[in-house]
Backbone as CSV, one residue per row, in Angstrom:
resi,resn,N_x,N_y,N_z,CA_x,CA_y,CA_z,C_x,C_y,C_z
1,MET,154.716,188.067,108.307,153.099,188.179,108.229,152.566,188.868,107.049
2,ALA,153.536,189.822,106.456,153.247,190.655,105.344,152.810,189.795,104.056
3,ASP,153.501,188.439,104.288,153.381,187.582,102.900,151.841,187.314,102.989
4,PHE,151.090,187.097,103.999,149.761,186.459,104.048,148.742,187.664,104.286
5,GLN,149.154,188.780,104.919,148.132,189.849,105.252,148.676,191.117,105.230
6,PRO,149.154,191.423,104.000,149.667,192.887,103.755,148.837,194.081,104.181
7,ASP,147.584,193.951,104.267,146.621,195.290,104.601,146.705,195.225,106.097
8,LEU,146.747,193.875,106.975,146.745,194.084,108.186,148.211,194.638,108.822
9,VAL,149.193,194.235,108.108,150.648,194.723,108.387,150.720,196.286,108.035
10,ALA,150.099,196.714,107.110,149.980,198.131,106.904,149.342,198.968,107.897
11,GLU,148.143,198.267,108.266,147.438,198.915,109.332,148.249,198.980,110.696
12,ALA,149.023,197.881,110.957,149.694,197.677,112.273,150.844,198.776,112.080
13,LEU,151.442,198.938,111.192,152.606,200.031,110.943,152.004,201.357,111.295
14,ARG,150.931,201.513,110.787,150.202,202.948,111.185,150.059,203.045,112.647
15,GLU,149.399,201.857,113.152,149.123,201.927,114.605,150.524,202.222,115.582
16,LEU,151.538,201.582,115.045,152.750,201.647,115.657,153.679,202.934,115.368
17,ASP,152.954,203.853,114.380,153.738,205.011,113.934,155.058,204.668,113.459
18,ALA,154.984,203.569,112.444,156.061,203.152,111.771,155.952,203.039,110.224
19,GLY,156.898,203.033,109.428,156.761,202.823,107.963,157.237,201.491,107.309
20,ARG,157.186,201.216,106.233,157.959,200.136,105.543,159.498,200.137,105.658
21,PRO,159.937,201.354,105.656,161.493,201.377,105.559,162.033,200.915,106.982
22,GLU,161.255,201.485,108.014,161.642,201.125,109.429,161.364,199.569,109.631
23,MET,160.456,198.924,109.001,160.062,197.483,109.020,161.163,196.816,108.456
24,ARG,161.623,197.229,107.269,162.700,196.492,106.415,163.914,196.604,107.316
25,GLU,164.286,197.678,107.873,165.610,197.923,108.509,165.426,197.091,109.854
26,ALA,164.311,196.946,110.522,164.347,196.115,111.767,164.616,194.582,111.223
27,ASN,163.942,194.090,110.267,164.221,192.892,109.631,165.521,192.527,109.233
28,ARG,166.059,193.669,108.455,167.711,193.718,108.131,168.502,193.375,109.356
29,ARG,168.380,194.160,110.327,169.039,193.997,111.637,169.129,192.709,112.166
30,TRP,167.642,192.090,112.380,167.293,190.816,112.838,168.082,189.700,112.130
31,GLN,167.962,189.711,110.870,168.621,188.746,109.921,170.235,188.710,110.178
32,ALA,170.670,189.851,110.290,172.069,190.134,110.360,172.427,189.419,111.961
33,MET,171.738,189.678,112.685,172.035,189.126,114.282,171.751,187.638,114.225
34,VAL,170.811,187.135,113.367,170.643,185.610,113.370,171.885,185.045,112.765
35,ARG,172.253,185.530,111.693,173.439,185.046,110.526,174.829,185.413,110.983
36,SER,175.000,186.012,111.995,176.445,186.763,112.452,177.225,185.427,112.757
37,PRO,178.383,185.461,112.644,179.428,184.420,112.935,179.552,184.421,114.448
38,ARG,179.261,185.532,115.049,179.338,185.713,116.438,177.782,185.690,117.095
39,ALA,176.909,184.864,116.499,175.621,184.881,116.784,175.422,184.530,118.298
40,ARG,174.665,185.086,119.073,174.046,184.868,120.223,173.103,183.609,120.229
41,SER,172.881,183.175,121.378,171.730,182.103,121.429,170.454,182.745,121.014
42,ALA,169.630,182.034,120.797,168.254,182.457,120.349,167.584,183.336,121.513
43,VAL,167.771,182.849,122.830,167.275,183.587,123.871,168.180,184.902,124.046
44,GLY,169.416,184.882,123.881,170.283,186.119,123.988,169.704,187.013,122.930
45,ARG,169.386,186.820,121.839,168.891,187.670,120.770,167.675,188.388,121.250
46,TYR,166.741,187.370,121.740,165.411,187.978,122.157,165.736,188.914,123.356
47,ARG,166.496,188.623,124.388,166.739,189.520,125.489,167.367,190.754,125.018
48,SER,168.337,190.900,123.898,168.787,191.990,123.438,168.040,193.008,122.744
49,VAL,167.007,192.344,121.883,166.006,193.096,121.422,164.777,193.597,122.111
50,LEU,164.369,192.663,122.887,163.107,192.848,123.755,163.363,193.131,125.119
51,GLY,164.598,193.068,125.597,164.655,193.497,127.017,164.373,192.172,127.958
52,PRO,164.515,192.421,129.146,164.421,191.253,130.069,162.991,190.765,129.974
53,PRO,162.581,189.422,130.007,161.190,188.989,129.857,160.292,189.460,131.229
54,GLU,159.179,189.493,130.658,158.231,190.028,131.734,157.965,188.872,132.665
55,GLN,157.964,187.615,132.174,157.863,186.497,133.085,158.794,185.399,132.789
56,THR,159.216,184.697,133.550,160.113,183.315,133.496,159.250,182.229,134.131
57,GLU,159.169,181.322,133.711,158.502,180.101,134.379,158.941,178.860,133.931
58,ARG,159.098,177.850,134.980,159.502,176.648,134.699,158.209,175.707,134.166
59,ARG,158.517,174.898,133.089,157.156,174.190,132.518,157.720,172.813,132.165
60,GLY,157.149,171.805,132.805,157.218,170.443,132.615,156.779,169.940,131.245
61,ILE,157.586,169.384,130.253,156.901,168.786,129.140,157.533,167.326,129.102
62,GLY,156.648,166.342,129.456,157.213,165.084,129.547,158.228,165.080,130.576
63,ASP,159.331,164.399,130.398,160.562,164.423,131.332,161.299,165.703,131.321
64,LEU,161.056,166.558,130.336,161.777,167.791,130.268,161.463,168.729,131.223
65,ASP,162.377,169.578,131.789,162.121,170.594,132.652,162.595,171.910,131.996
66,CYS,161.603,172.497,131.250,161.701,173.592,130.296,161.441,174.835,131.052
67,GLN,161.786,175.933,130.241,161.666,177.186,130.813,160.987,178.206,129.681
68,ALA,159.846,178.722,130.145,159.115,179.613,129.380,159.292,181.052,129.595
69,LEU,159.801,181.997,128.704,160.062,183.285,128.830,158.960,184.080,128.238
70,THR,158.367,185.127,128.476,157.419,185.947,127.774,157.713,187.386,127.907
71,TRP,157.263,188.017,126.659,157.628,189.359,126.578,156.207,190.049,126.109
72,PRO,155.805,191.273,126.537,154.591,192.001,125.959,154.844,192.351,124.785
73,VAL,153.928,192.397,123.829,153.726,192.748,122.405,152.994,193.982,122.319
74,PRO,153.484,195.418,122.193,152.775,196.470,121.954,151.551,196.569,121.263
75,LEU,151.886,195.977,119.969,150.519,195.858,119.077,149.243,195.093,119.682
76,TRP,149.679,193.906,120.242,148.676,193.166,120.827,148.619,192.881,122.330
77,PRO,148.323,193.781,123.121,148.301,193.749,124.546,147.850,192.450,125.121
78,GLY,146.798,191.836,124.433,146.127,190.503,125.035,147.081,189.461,124.693
79,LEU,148.183,189.375,124.011,149.110,188.238,123.649,150.453,188.814,124.328
80,ARG,151.292,187.645,124.303,152.609,187.806,124.724,153.565,186.771,124.065
81,PHE,154.765,187.326,123.615,155.631,186.629,122.716,156.361,185.778,123.645
82,GLU,156.371,184.275,123.392,156.855,183.194,124.273,157.813,182.516,123.514
83,VAL,159.066,182.261,124.596,160.226,181.289,123.855,160.054,180.355,124.970
84,LEU,160.057,179.050,124.502,160.037,177.802,125.304,161.490,177.197,125.005
85,THR,162.306,177.133,126.155,163.692,176.487,126.041,163.805,175.067,126.738
86,VAL,164.629,174.156,126.252,164.884,173.022,126.878,166.258,173.061,127.684
87,PRO,166.526,172.202,128.609,167.855,172.263,129.322,168.876,172.414,128.333
88,GLY,169.944,173.333,128.636,171.060,173.558,127.614,170.758,174.693,126.885
89,GLY,169.637,175.252,126.720,169.339,176.388,126.036,168.736,176.411,124.732
90,GLY,168.396,175.339,124.310,167.875,175.105,122.881,166.401,175.538,122.909
91,VAL,166.028,176.087,121.751,164.620,176.608,121.746,163.596,175.819,121.038
92,VAL,162.595,175.412,121.762,161.583,174.591,121.232,160.406,175.430,120.243
93,THR,160.052,176.358,120.889,159.010,177.308,120.192,159.343,178.751,120.511
94,GLU,159.013,179.584,119.438,159.087,181.123,119.545,157.668,181.582,118.922
95,TRP,156.917,181.853,119.695,155.629,182.150,119.069,154.627,183.117,120.145
96,LEU,153.746,183.528,119.470,152.700,184.330,120.170,151.734,183.438,121.121
97,VAL,151.537,183.750,122.246,150.411,183.081,123.110,149.492,184.016,123.748
98,ARG,148.219,183.622,124.307,147.488,184.461,125.017,148.054,184.952,126.271
99,ALA,147.939,186.147,126.630,148.339,186.890,127.978,147.768,186.238,129.079
100,PRO,148.224,185.795,130.215,147.610,185.353,131.389,146.409,186.281,131.670
101,GLY,145.226,185.769,131.817,143.963,186.590,132.238,143.331,187.317,131.044
102,ALA,143.976,187.134,129.962,143.224,187.821,128.804,142.303,186.931,128.209
103,ALA,141.079,187.320,127.783,140.315,186.472,127.138,140.527,186.334,125.636
104,GLY,140.395,184.981,125.077,140.699,184.516,123.936,139.490,184.531,123.125
105,PRO,139.488,184.693,121.768,138.243,184.491,120.957,137.371,183.278,121.376
106,GLU,136.062,183.362,120.992,135.241,182.286,121.040,135.216,181.575,119.796
107,LEU,135.913,180.545,119.444,135.989,179.747,118.180,134.966,178.620,118.186
108,ARG,133.993,178.763,117.451,132.980,177.621,117.164,132.852,177.264,115.830
109,THR,133.119,177.987,114.809,132.917,177.795,113.314,133.965,178.072,112.583
110,VAL,134.114,177.549,111.252,135.100,178.027,110.383,135.132,179.558,110.247
111,ARG,133.999,180.237,110.252,133.819,181.682,109.948,134.504,182.517,111.373
112,ASP,134.707,181.851,112.283,135.390,182.410,113.667,136.989,182.392,113.317
113,LEU,137.572,181.714,112.337,138.841,181.726,112.179,139.301,182.740,111.219
114,VAL,139.401,184.033,111.742,139.823,185.240,111.151,141.283,185.481,111.403
115,PRO,141.967,186.050,110.286,143.355,186.383,110.424,143.567,187.192,111.581
116,TRP,144.595,186.935,112.397,145.275,187.632,113.580,144.388,187.634,114.803
117,SER,143.172,186.722,114.736,142.234,186.614,115.628,142.600,185.330,117.024
118,CYS,143.544,184.423,116.528,143.741,183.591,117.502,145.253,182.871,117.328
119,THR,145.476,182.040,118.406,146.804,181.379,118.371,146.625,179.972,117.822
120,VAL,147.955,179.437,117.702,147.771,177.842,117.394,147.117,177.238,118.575
121,ASP,147.429,177.258,119.650,146.821,176.671,120.810,145.453,176.801,120.945
122,GLU,145.037,178.037,120.751,143.418,178.361,120.773,142.738,177.583,119.883
123,ALA,143.283,177.407,118.585,142.562,177.018,117.394,142.585,175.351,117.785
124,ALA,143.806,174.721,118.282,143.833,173.481,118.485,142.811,173.053,119.488
125,ARG,142.664,173.681,120.683,141.869,173.534,121.732,140.236,173.439,121.155
126,ALA,140.040,174.513,120.368,138.709,174.716,119.954,138.219,173.670,119.000
127,PHE,139.130,173.190,118.223,138.668,172.204,117.242,139.377,170.900,117.291
128,ALA,139.448,170.405,118.735,140.332,169.175,118.874,139.420,168.113,118.343
129,PRO,140.003,166.845,117.894,141.631,166.803,117.945,142.047,167.438,116.607
130,ALA,143.072,168.032,116.851,143.724,168.734,115.776,145.309,168.222,115.418
131,ARG,145.746,168.538,114.270,147.146,167.812,114.004,147.851,168.827,113.535
132,PRO,149.152,169.035,114.351,150.089,170.031,113.909,150.769,169.499,112.529
133,MET,151.084,170.550,111.924,151.794,170.226,110.628,152.952,171.302,110.322
134,GLU,153.963,170.739,109.616,155.046,171.703,109.523,154.672,172.877,108.377
135,GLY,155.234,173.962,108.944,154.842,175.059,107.946,155.929,175.376,106.775
136,SER,155.672,176.212,106.147,156.536,176.458,104.980,157.823,177.142,105.222
137,ALA,158.145,177.648,106.271,159.424,178.209,106.852,159.496,178.325,108.348
138,PRO,160.622,178.785,108.898,160.701,178.656,110.269,159.725,179.723,110.782
139,GLY,159.184,179.699,111.922,158.166,180.525,112.582,156.950,180.410,111.817
140,ARG,156.675,179.380,111.138,155.325,179.027,110.504,154.817,177.628,110.741
141,TRP,153.554,177.619,110.969,153.071,176.291,111.501,151.587,176.258,110.639
142,ARG,151.289,175.010,110.447,150.010,174.655,109.891,149.187,173.736,110.849
143,LEU,147.802,173.750,110.867,147.163,173.018,111.875,145.998,172.599,110.995
144,ALA,145.829,170.999,111.097,144.749,170.372,110.355,143.698,170.089,111.514
145,CYS,142.601,170.531,111.173,141.470,170.248,112.124,140.034,170.094,111.450
146,THR,138.946,169.799,112.143,137.707,169.887,111.527,136.833,170.875,112.254
147,ALA,136.322,171.812,111.645,135.457,172.785,112.271,134.154,172.946,111.475
148,PRO,133.124,173.028,112.230,131.766,173.134,111.478,131.572,174.400,110.645
149,ASP,130.571,174.595,109.744,130.386,175.934,109.312,128.998,176.292,110.106
150,GLU,128.471,177.450,109.656,127.458,178.136,110.438,126.080,177.052,110.508
151,ALA,126.004,176.117,109.497,124.857,175.129,109.524,125.263,173.953,110.273
152,GLY,126.585,173.718,110.748,126.941,172.710,111.635,127.481,171.696,110.779
153,VAL,127.651,171.873,109.352,128.370,170.851,108.439,129.792,170.877,108.614
154,PRO,130.410,169.843,109.014,131.945,169.633,109.456,132.783,170.102,108.198
155,HIS,133.958,170.804,108.395,134.780,171.124,107.204,136.167,170.812,107.623
156,ARG,137.010,169.960,106.737,138.331,169.828,106.913,138.964,171.254,106.728
157,VAL,139.918,171.591,107.690,140.652,172.901,107.661,142.243,172.683,107.703
158,ILE,142.872,173.468,106.957,144.299,173.591,107.237,144.477,175.103,107.349
159,ALA,144.728,175.376,108.705,145.021,176.764,108.984,146.529,176.906,109.079
160,GLU,146.837,178.200,108.589,148.289,178.564,108.588,148.620,179.820,109.428
161,PHE,149.569,179.467,110.321,150.065,180.408,111.480,151.352,180.912,111.143
162,THR,151.571,182.223,111.469,152.930,182.888,111.528,153.305,183.368,112.961
163,TRP,154.308,182.750,113.548,154.794,183.194,114.719,153.725,182.951,115.752
164,GLY,152.684,181.776,115.532,151.613,181.266,116.534,150.382,181.988,116.126
165,LEU,150.373,183.004,115.214,149.112,183.862,114.891,148.568,183.399,113.678
166,LEU,147.160,183.074,113.659,146.529,182.746,112.640,146.734,183.784,111.397
167,GLN,146.988,183.335,110.357,147.062,184.014,108.960,146.197,183.765,108.059
168,ARG,145.725,182.506,107.833,144.813,182.345,106.741,144.455,180.886,106.682
169,LEU,143.251,180.634,105.981,142.742,179.107,105.650,142.872,178.867,104.322
170,PRO,143.787,178.422,103.872,143.850,177.993,102.252,143.135,176.813,101.938
171,GLU,142.857,176.118,102.828,142.167,174.831,102.468,140.923,174.482,103.531
172,SER,139.771,174.349,102.948,138.648,174.234,103.757,137.650,173.374,102.958
173,SER,137.357,171.985,103.291,136.307,171.490,102.470,135.522,170.471,103.179
174,PRO,134.055,170.462,102.815,133.191,169.818,103.559,133.562,168.320,103.858
175,VAL,133.320,167.709,104.982,133.755,166.422,105.291,132.438,165.633,104.877
176,LEU,132.964,164.634,103.793,131.846,163.741,103.130,131.518,162.676,103.938
177,PRO,130.149,162.314,104.158,129.689,161.248,105.109,130.191,159.856,104.601
């Protein structure tokens, strides 16, 4: 997230009473765990780092009987980190979602798409139909949609997300009649 929002990351580190060295060390340890020849499964890695999930539920997606595991996120109490697995343990998504019962943002215009304000799912629902697109790296997504400006003029938007949380809108242009 620091690639897109370094000021917000610095503020989050202060709120968590952590510094850049601790952030780099946590990332180094995570990368070592992911790349280890004795690597655990993705869910095993999350369980070892985050502890037992707060909630585990079955979720049907088409013919698949998936499992969704969620963990609280201290920095964002209104969000949960969700890992969605398919039978056999493969991971489909690893991202932030709105916590059950937590109010999401009211997304009505392009101006409401503020960094760290909404999840992929919230933006997709608010500005449907939306088209998911591949991101620039694992854990990153892009979402193409049309959202009005304050005057009601529709704009084509490409929103970029990291771990499911909005980071920026690098592209936005009015829709020509």
